C-alpha positions, -999 to +999 in steps of 0.1 A: -506+236+393-481+265+399-482+293+428-456+320+435-458+315+475-428+341+483-417+371+470-385+396+475-367+411+449-342+387+442-360+358+457-396+339+446-406+305+461-431+287+432-453+263+445-455+228+421-474+200+432-461+177+400-427+179+411-440+153+441-444+130+412-420+144+384-383+135+391-381+145+353-396+180+357-378+184+387-346+179+363-357+199+333-373+230+357-334+231+373-313+232+341-340+256+324-348+280+346-311+283+358-301+293+324-324+323+320-308+356+317-308+374+351-310+341+371-283+334+399-294+301+411-321+273+416-333+253+442-354+220+437-371+207+468-392+177+453-406+170+489-416+204+494-427+206+455-414+239+457-386+262+433-365+286+453-354+314+424-324+336+434-325+361+405-301+395+395-328+420+403-321+441+378-316+415+354-340+390+360-375+395+354-402+377+378-426+377+353-404+355+326-390+334+354-428+324+360-440+322+327-408+298+319-414+278+347-451+271+337-441+266+299-427+234+313-454+225+338-479+201+321-517+216+322-501+245+347-528+265+358-512+300+371-518+316+396-506+350+394-514+389+404-526+399+372-506+432+380-470+414+374-454+424+340-454+400+311-422+380+300-417+408+274-416+442+299-387+459+311-401+473+340-398+464+373-407+425+389-438+434+409-450+469+410-443+481+447-411+467+448-394+495+446-414+517+468-395+549+474-383+554+510-398+581+530-371+606+543-367+612+581-357+638+597-327+637+621-350+648+649-373+617+647-343+598+641-326+604+674-361+603+692-366+570+680-329+559+691-336+570+724-370+552+729-353+521+718-324+525+738-348+529+771-369+499+759-335+478+757-325+492+788-359+486+808-364+448+793-326+445+803-334+453+843-367+442+843-352+405+833-324+412+859-351+417+888-373+388+875-335+363+875-331+380+913-365+374+932 
């Protein structure tokens, strides 16, 4: 079974139980996935049964990487959200990975800075007093 257990744009970790039993599979995945366009690095950990793929966000596509991994895993049952793009699409790796950021007003930023500064100062004073007691 192949399962994407963690993903952030540019890095994905896959669980592949067959890696524990098959050193040849680990070698093949390292070579073949590493040769894909946009893939920067591949880390295979047989003991943890995981593969970490670092890829260039604009050139590498998570759907293509996952499809390639599954093609090399015998009897691989694929576990991934159906919203992920197929290998031949040119969309972002995961919908929502390119979430537009809200614009914050300068007043809000200033208020948050003051609040955080007060919280840090309060914590510092509390710890000094607690250590002195």
